[in-house]
N, C-alpha and C positions, 0 to 999 in steps of 0.2 A: 732365660736362657741359664742352662746350668753351663759349670766350667769344669776343668779336670780339678781331680783332688788333691789340695795342697798338702804338703805334709805336716806332720803333728810335732808343734813344739814344747819343748818344757820349760815352764819358767817358773818362777817364785817372787814373793815379795816377802817384806816383813812387815808385820803385825804388831799391835801390843795388846797385853793383858794386864790386870793388876798385880799377876804374879811375874811379869816381865815381857820381853819381846818372845815371838814366835813366828817361826817361817811358813808360808801358806803356799803349798806346791798348786799349778795349774797346768792344764793342756790348751793350747793355742793352736786353731785351726784358720785358715782364712789369711786374706789380707789386712795388714794393720789399717790401711785405709778404707776398709770395706764400709758399703753404705749403712749396713747393720751389724750391730753387734749382738749375740746372743750369749746369754749365759746360762748354764746347765748346773743345777746343785743337787746332788744325789739324795737319799735316805739314810736314816739314822747310823747303820752301820757299815753304808755301801762305799764308794769313792769314783773319782771322775772316770774311770774307765767304763762303767756302768753304761754311758753315753756313747761310745763309740761308733755304734752304726747309725744313731742319729745325728751324732756331730758330723758325722762324714757328710750324710745326705744334706744338712744344711750350709756346710761349707761349700758343696756343689753349687749352690744358689749363689756364691759369691759373697757370702757373709763370713765376719769373724765370730768364731764360736769358742768361748771360752769355758772349760770344766775344770773346777776348782775341786780339790780334796778338803772337804771342810777340816779345821784344825780337829787333831787326834784323831783323823782318819787317812788311810792311804800313804801318802809321801809327805804328808804335811806333819811338822811338830806336834807332839803331846803337851799338853799342859802340866806346869810344874804342880799347880793346885787344880784337882779335879773339879771345884767349885766353880771354875770357869767353863764349865761344858754347859754353857744356857743360852738362849736364844738373844738375849743381848749382846753376848760376846760376838754369836755368830753373824749379828746383823751389822757390829762394828766391823768384822773382817771382810763382809762383802762390801760393805760402802768403801773401805779402804781398797778393795781389788778395783771398785769399779774408779775411783779415782787415779790409782796405779795405771789403768788402761786409757786415761784420759778421755772416757767416753760421757757424754752429756746426756744421751739417752741410749737406753737397753730394751731389749726383750730379755724376759727370763722365763726358763722350763726347769720345774720344781718337782721332785720326786719325794713324796712323802715329808720329811724333815725338811728339805730343800723347797717342798711348796710352801710348808709354813712360814718359812725365812721368806719368801717372795712375798707371801701375803702381807707381813708385818711390814716389808718395807714400802710395797705399794700402797699402805694404808696411810704413808706421811704426805702432806700435801705438797712438798715440794720433790717428790721422787723421780727418782731418774727412769723408773720401769713405765714403758709405753704400752706393752703387750705383757699379758701374765698368761702363762700356761701351769696348770695344777695337776700334778698328778696322783690321782687317788688318795687326797688328803681334803679335810675341811675345817671350818672354824668350829667344830665341836667334834671332842674326841672321846668316844665311849670308853668308861672304866673298864670293861669285860677285853675289849680289842688292846688296852695298854698290859691288862696281866697278861694277856697271850704273849706280848714283846719280853716281858720279863723271865720267860719261861727259857729264852736262849741267849739275850742281849748281855754281853760282859761275861761270861761265864768261861771264857778263854780256854777252849778245847785246845790240845796238842794233836796233832796229824802226823803220821809217820811216811805219809805220802800223797802224791797229788789225786789218786782214786780216793783216798779217804775225804779231802775236802770236796771233792764234786759230789759223792754220797751224802754227805754234811748238808750241802748247800741245797741238791735236790729234796733234802726232808723239809729243812727249816722254811726255803723259799717256795714251797710247792703252789703256794696262791700265785705266782708269777704266771703259771699256766703252763700250756705246753710248749717248749722251747726245744729247738734244736739240739743234737748232743754237742754241735761246735758252739752253742750259745753257753751251755752249760760248761764247757771246756774253758772257755774265756772266762765266762765269770769265777769260774774256781781259781784260773791261772791269777788273777789279778785281785783276789780276796786274800790272798797269804803274803805270809813275809817268812822267808826264810830263817829258821834257826837248826843249832846243830842238831842232827837226826831225824829234823821233820820242819814242819810249817806251824804257825799260828795266824789267827785272823789279824788282818792289817788294821786294826783300830785297837784303841786305848781302851781296856776295861772296864776304866774308871767312869766312862760314860754312862753305865749302869746305874750310878748315885742319883741322877736327875730323873730317871724313869722311875725307880724305886720310891721316890719321894712323890712323885705325881699318881701312881698308879691305883690310887684307893679312893678314886675320884674322877667323874666326868670334867672334862676340860671346854671350857664356854669363851671361845673367842669372837662371837658374832660380832660385837661391835668393831672388831677388826675388819673383819669382810664388809661390812656395811660401811667403810670408811675408803674403800676402793673405788677409784673413779676411772681405770683406766679398763680397756676391754680385755675379758678373760676367758679363755679354755679350760673347761673342765675335761679332764679323762677321769674315767670311773671304770674300775672291773667290777662286774655286775655281783660278784660273790664275795668283795670286800669286806672286811670285820671293822674297818676304820672308818671307812665312808659308806653310809646306810642310806636307804633310798630316802629316807625323810631329810638327811642332810642334802643330800643331792637337789632335793626339791626346794630346799630353803637357798640353796646358793643359784640357783637358776631364777629365782623371783625376789631375790633381795639382793642389796649392795649393787655390784657390776652385771648382775643377770646373766651370769655364765652361760656361753656355748658350750653343750654337753654333747661328747662323744662317749659312749659307752659300748665295751666290749663283754662279750659274752665267755663264759667257761674262764673268766680270769677274777682272782680275789685282788689283794693287796702286794703289789702293786702291779700295774702292765710295765712289762720291762723295758718297754720302746725298743725292741729288737725286731718286732715283727713286722712286715710291709706295711700293713694296713694302719699299724701304731703309728708308724714314721711317717707314712703320707697325712694322716690326722693333724701333725703337729705342723709339718711344713705346710700344707697346704691353708691351713688358718692363718699362719704367720705371713704368708705371701698374699691374701685375701684382705687382711684385717688392717684396717689403718689405725695409728697410734692413738693414745690420748692426745687431743690437740691437734686432728688429722693428719699427723707425721705418720710417712710412708716407711 
């Protein structure tokens, strides 16, 4: 049975890194005493508002839904030392978030970078993750796809008006597929921070350094995938250059043997705004028992 959509609350907690402390902002929907807590984590240059339609749908199921801005993105702080933008730091911050929420068990929905963070956390023997949804990313990152990301990540463009932001996003995020104009407008609205005379993208351009360091070789994380024991759902845009058919085949036959849902005419990554994409996540979470048989 669904419930009325609760209001969205903005909250934060303090995390630490070798260069000092930083504030992590998150959006919180649903009752604090909900039977399930779902954490939704965005992609490399994105932010918590990407999940608005999905988070609303899951909150209507009576669940608590948490959507953080990963450090350096959205309204979270930027790190004093760019070397801190790495998956060790992201995992540490997300474990601090889970402890801050007081949740013993969670469901995880991760797009691209958020999916990688989820895989790494789920591979730990004592992981709190009981169900894992991975959106168009896998345990093998092809060099060619990483080099495509370098073409735009961290270049720090300046936009004079909102129309220019939307035009830019429609170009660099064309693989998201055919979105409604209202979706592009919403993505553009939350993708930038105002500056005098215009806007800049709402992420630290310094995240580019880690991508540059990795772009000249494939990244193999198959041992991490094979260590995951919880149920997994894999969402795949069939035209994705980051998640190829060979990788998909391995993810459905190795490790947690993910359940696969594929979307035609979509690349990297499904935006999780279309009705069928939202339903795929919601229905799987409703139907699937977690690690250890938890509901």
